[in-house]
C-alpha positions in Angstrom: -45.8 -65.8 -36.9 -45.2 -62.7 -39.0 -46.7 -60.5 -36.3 -44.3 -62.1 -33.7 -41.3 -61.4 -36.0 -42.4 -57.8 -36.4 -42.6 -57.4 -32.7 -39.1 -58.9 -32.2 -37.7 -56.6 -34.9 -39.3 -53.6 -33.4 -37.9 -54.5 -29.9 -34.4 -55.0 -31.4 -34.7 -51.6 -33.2 -35.7 -49.8 -30.0 -32.9 -51.5 -28.0 -30.4 -50.4 -30.7 -31.7 -46.8 -30.6 -31.5 -46.7 -26.8 -28.0 -48.1 -26.9 -27.0 -45.4 -29.5 -28.6 -42.7 -27.3 -26.7 -43.8 -24.3 -23.4 -44.0 -26.2 -24.0 -40.5 -27.7 -24.8 -39.1 -24.2 -21.6 -40.6 -22.8 -19.6 -39.2 -25.8 -21.2 -35.8 -25.4 -20.4 -35.6 -21.7 -16.9 -36.8 -22.3 -16.4 -34.3 -25.1 -17.6 -31.3 -23.0 -15.5 -32.4 -20.0 -12.4 -32.6 -22.2 -13.2 -29.2 -23.7 -13.6 -27.6 -20.2 -10.3 -29.2 -19.1 -8.6 -27.8 -22.2 -9.9 -24.3 -21.5 -8.6 -24.5 -17.9 -5.2 -25.8 -19.2 -5.0 -22.9 -21.7 -5.8 -20.3 -19.0 -3.2 -21.9 -16.7 -0.5 -21.9 -19.4 -1.3 -18.2 -20.2 -0.9 -17.3 -16.5 2.4 -19.1 -16.2 3.7 -17.4 -19.4 2.8 -14.0 -18.0 4.5 -14.7 -14.7 7.6 -16.2 -16.5 7.7 -13.2 -18.7 8.2 -10.9 -15.7 10.3 -13.3 -13.7 12.8 -13.3 -16.6 13.0 -9.5 -16.8 10.6 -9.0 -19.6 9.1 -5.7 -20.5 6.8 -4.6 -17.7 4.3 -2.7 -19.9 1.2 -3.2 -21.9 2.9 -5.2 -24.7 1.3 -8.4 -23.4 -2.2 -9.2 -22.2 -2.9 -7.7 -18.7 -5.7 -9.3 -16.8 -7.3 -6.9 -14.2 -7.9 -8.1 -10.7 -10.0 -6.0 -8.3 -8.6 -6.0 -4.7 -8.7 -4.1 -1.4 -6.4 -3.6 1.5 -6.9 -2.1 4.9 -5.2 -1.8 8.3 -3.5 0.5 10.7 -0.3 2.5 10.5 1.6 3.4 13.7 5.1 4.6 14.6 7.2 4.1 17.7 7.7 7.2 19.7 10.4 7.6 22.4 8.9 8.0 25.9 10.4 10.8 28.0 9.7 12.5 31.3 11.2 15.4 33.3 14.6 13.6 33.4 14.7 12.9 29.6 14.1 9.8 27.5 13.3 6.7 29.6 14.4 4.1 27.0 10.8 3.0 26.4 8.8 3.4 23.3 5.1 3.8 22.6 3.3 3.1 19.4 1.2 6.0 18.2 -1.1 6.3 15.2 0.3 7.9 12.0 -2.6 10.4 11.5 -3.8 11.8 8.3 -0.8 10.6 6.3 -0.9 9.8 2.6 -1.3 6.1 1.8 -0.8 4.7 -1.7 -1.0 1.3 -3.3 1.8 1.0 -5.8 2.5 -1.5 -8.6 5.8 -3.1 -7.6 6.8 -3.6 -11.3 5.9 -0.2 -12.8 5.9 1.9 -9.7 2.5 3.3 -10.8 0.1 4.5 -8.1 -3.0 2.4 -8.3 -5.0 4.1 -5.6 -4.5 6.4 -2.7 -6.2 7.7 0.5 -5.2 9.1 3.9 -5.1 7.5 7.3 -7.7 8.7 9.8 -7.2 10.0 13.3 -6.4 6.5 14.6 -4.0 5.6 11.8 -6.6 3.4 10.0 -7.0 3.2 6.2 -8.9 1.3 3.6 -8.3 1.3 -0.2 -10.0 -0.4 -3.1 -7.7 -0.8 -6.2 -7.3 -2.8 -9.4 -4.0 -4.6 -10.1 -3.1 -7.2 -12.7 -2.4 -10.9 -12.7 1.3 -11.5 -11.8 1.8 -7.9 -10.6 2.7 -7.7 -6.8 1.8 -4.4 -5.1 3.2 -2.5 -2.1 1.8 0.0 0.4 3.6 3.4 0.6 3.1 5.7 3.6 4.3 9.3 3.0 5.2 11.8 5.7 2.6 14.3 4.5 -0.4 15.2 6.8 -3.8 16.1 5.4 -6.3 16.6 8.3 -9.8 17.4 6.9 -8.2 17.5 3.4 -5.9 20.4 4.4 -2.2 19.8 3.8 -0.5 21.1 7.0 2.9 19.5 7.1 5.4 17.4 5.2 8.8 16.1 6.3 11.8 16.0 4.0 15.4 15.0 4.2 18.2 17.5 3.4 18.0 16.5 -0.3 14.3 17.6 -0.3 12.9 14.1 -0.6 9.7 13.4 1.3 10.1 10.5 3.7 8.3 7.4 2.8 7.9 3.8 4.2 6.9 0.9 2.1 5.8 -2.7 2.8 4.6 -5.5 0.6 0.8 -6.2 0.3 0.5 -9.9 0.7 -3.0 -10.1 2.2 -6.1 -7.8 2.5 -5.0 -6.8 6.0 -1.7 -4.9 6.4 -0.8 -3.3 9.7 2.4 -1.4 9.8 4.4 -0.2 12.9 7.4 2.0 12.0 10.1 1.3 14.5 12.6 3.8 15.9 15.3 1.9 14.1 13.8 2.8 10.8 15.6 5.8 9.3 12.2 7.4 8.7 10.9 6.8 12.2 11.8 10.3 13.5 10.2 11.9 10.5 6.8 10.5 11.4 7.2 11.8 15.0 8.0 15.2 13.6 4.9 14.9 11.4 2.8 14.0 14.4 4.0 17.0 16.4 3.4 19.4 13.6 -0.1 17.9 13.0 -1.0 18.4 16.6 0.3 22.0 16.3 -1.9 22.6 13.2 -4.9 21.2 15.0 -4.3 23.6 17.9 -4.3 26.5 15.5 -7.5 25.2 13.9 -9.2 24.9 17.2 -8.4 28.6 17.9 -9.1 30.0 14.4 -11.5 27.5 12.9 -9.0 27.2 10.0 -5.8 25.2 9.5 -2.6 27.2 9.0 -0.6 27.1 5.7 1.6 24.1 5.1 4.9 23.9 6.9 7.9 21.9 5.6 10.4 20.4 8.1 13.8 19.2 7.0 15.5 16.5 9.1 18.0 13.7 8.5 18.9 11.2 11.2 22.5 10.9 10.0 23.4 14.5 9.3 22.6 18.0 10.2 22.2 21.1 8.2 24.4 24.2 8.7 21.3 25.9 10.2 21.0 23.7 13.3 17.5 23.5 14.7 15.4 26.5 13.9 13.2 28.2 11.3 14.5 29.7 8.1 12.2 31.9 6.1 14.3 32.2 2.9 17.8 31.8 1.4 18.1 28.3 2.8 19.0 25.1 1.1 17.0 23.1 0.1 14.2 25.6 0.9 12.4 27.6 3.6 11.0 25.7 6.6 11.9 24.2 10.0 15.4 22.6 10.2 15.9 20.0 12.8 19.2 18.6 14.0 20.2 15.0 13.4 23.3 13.2 14.4 24.7 9.9 13.3 25.0 7.4 16.1 23.5 9.7 18.7 20.4 11.6 19.8 18.6 13.8 17.3 15.9 16.4 17.8 13.6 14.2 15.7 12.0 12.9 19.0 12.3 16.2 21.0 8.6 17.2 20.8 9.0 20.4 22.9 11.8 21.6 20.6 9.7 21.0 17.5 6.7 22.7 19.0 8.9 25.7 19.9 10.1 26.0 16.3 6.6 25.7 14.9 5.5 28.6 17.1 
């Protein structure tokens, strides 16, 4: 009888221990799950606070925690060129690659350049960069040509500002076609013509010529008309190209630009 009671007590003890173990396991899993959810909630709240800080015009500097985010963007940059024949412009346009131009990824908040490269002979580019959580970025194309790393041309307006075109980076693939309606459209045609001219010299001499600066503004013209000025010109020496508001400009007259380069 005593032996039977001992066996019953032992069985009850083991059952009690098993129940306790199951309860502890359930508690442990519940505890860790709750802890993980809390960590996720804290991270989400932190992200929302950062975004709210900037959305409300907060200081866009390093005064708060910046979380780095590696990213990349690639694509093709083209511009629309006016098609012409022996009778003049036909009214059609053709997209041509923006060759060897400077490409920068820029922080939209701070305007800091995060990374840069140049387009290739087909207008293609690819950039790896690091941005921060809550910081949108933009792509900036500059009318400066650097074939084989040799700066051969840059196009400025009459205030000596280099022409640029920007677009938001909203995906890893950003293709940009600069239309003739863009005020900078003619500048990229001038850049292409001068790049072709520099490549011609390089083919003959096995070296690129010194950089040339061209000044052009679609809306206004300088007092120098279209021509080359070697000194005493404002804003500086270089090729000056006619521009007229509401009418044709020499920005798409390739033969005229080639003549002035020569």
